[in-house]
C-alpha positions, 0 to 999 in steps of 0.5 A: 864420466861417460866415454865419448863415442865416435861414429864414422859415416861413409857417404860413399867410397867414390872419390874424384882423385886417384892417389897412387897408394889409396886403398879406400876408393871405388870410383863407381861406388853408390852414395848413401841415402838420407834414410840411412843417415836417419837410421844410423842416428836412431840406432846410435840413440838407442845404443847409448847417450854418450857424447858423440863425434860424427866424422864424415869420411870416404872415399870423398864425402863431398861427392854426396853433395850440398843437399845431403849435408844440409839435411844430414847435419841437422837431422843427426843433431835432432835425433841425438839430442840432448847429448853433445854432438860434434862433427868432423870431416876428412876431405880433399876439398876439391868439391867444396863450394860456397853452399856446402861450406855455409852449412858446414860452418853453421854446424862447426865442422872442422875439416882434415885434408891431405897434402904430402908436401910441396907440389913436386912431392904431393902431386907425384903421389896423389896425381897431377894438379892435386895440390892446386885443387886442394889449395883452392878448396882450402881457400873456400873453407877459410873464406867461411871460417872453417878450420882446416888441418892437414894430414901428410902421408909419408911413403917409402918414396917421400920419406927421404924428402922429409926436410923439404916436407917439414919446410913446406909445413913450416912455411905455410903454417900448417899443423901436421898430422902424420900418416905412414903409408900402410898396407891394406886388407882390401888390396895390394895397391899401397904395398910399394908405398908402405913405409917400413917400421924402422923408417917410420921410427926414424921419421918420428924421432926426426919430427920430434927433434924438428918440433923441439928445434922450431917450437914456434913454427912447427906442430906435429899432432902425432908428436903431441899425442906421443908426448901426452901419452907418456906424460898422462900414462894412457893413449889418447888417440885410437892407435894407442887406445882400445877403440873396439865398442867406442868407434863404429863406421857406417857404410853407404848401405848402412852396414856397420863395421869396426872402423872405416878401414873395414867398410865394404869388406863383408867378412867385417860387417857386423850388421846394419843400422836399418836392423838396429843391432844391440851392443850384445848382438854386435859383440857376438859377431865374428868380426867383433870376436876377432878384434877382441882377441887382440886385447888378450894377445897384447896382455899376454905378449906385451906385459914386459914392455914399459910402454904397454899401458899407453901403447896397447899394441898399436892398431889392431887393423895394422896387426891383422893385415900381414896375416889376412885378418888373424891375430898373431902379432901386434901392430908391425909399427911397434918398433917405431912406436917403441923407439919414439916412446923410448926417446920421449921417456928418456928425455922427459926423465932427464928433464924431470930429474933436473931442477931447472927442468921442473922449475921451468915447467912450473914457472913457465920460464922460457930460454933461448935454447930449443924447447925440451919435452917439458916445453912441449907439454907446457905448450899443450897445456896452454892451448 
């Protein structure tokens, strides 16, 4: 089976919003030319023939305009044929209009947007009027049959309001994808908002309990991912998997980076799609070598951890932020991941070794009590 490939296209780092903790926006940044999209597709076509997901990220990708996507989406499909190509987008939806929504719907582009809770919490962090503008864009998306998921960034300021945030997601029927506010290599804007690892661990266990208590009205994708990793014994999302070499980001000028979080940072640039570097040439770059060192560090320092097989030390970007880009430790949120994995593993083991737990999973039998870990697994299997 061929390994799925992930190409992140960053049409621009420009964004009309001014979120307090954002580190990825430059309000005068250029917009990608279609020739760069063509070059990116041709570069990937020569590199491998694996199935690929192309995610448009930013900044705000919709700044590129409807004409950009009307040309870019079919161009990518054509130049990467006959492989399987899937699309995705991360957007605040402020600029989504009927014309752009039509082309996104024609190419089955799911959209991730961001709301950090009810307006009084979200707009305090993301700016006055943010909620109203994003909800308006969601209406346009739904009118065209576009699937929209909602990312919720928990900050040091918003985490104490977790009850109100969960209630907001339950009332609106939104599936939550959780992001903790994180420090950045680019600048120190996120620092006052960064969620401490211990608090993140508390939050993950809290959300696990909420998912178990409200199985029919709350789904948190991160909890699903953590449970799945414990159950299948491997990480299934990039935070807990070795993404080096299977994920690349292309910046507005065609620069190639290990991930969208590095775009625009010259020391992490590995080449340009216009030059079509080979995999061997990418592997020889200082950026690749620095990230490859993370694998060895995890193997050496995490061997005694019972979760290492499916955690893999967390995200290497997170690991190098505190040291300015050098590998001297694992992801600082290790304590949070370990706490969540311990909780899930211990509960799962207790259920697995009870006859009723295994019988309930095998027969699909439900009770009136809150669903256990096996119940979460059962729900994932049935989706």
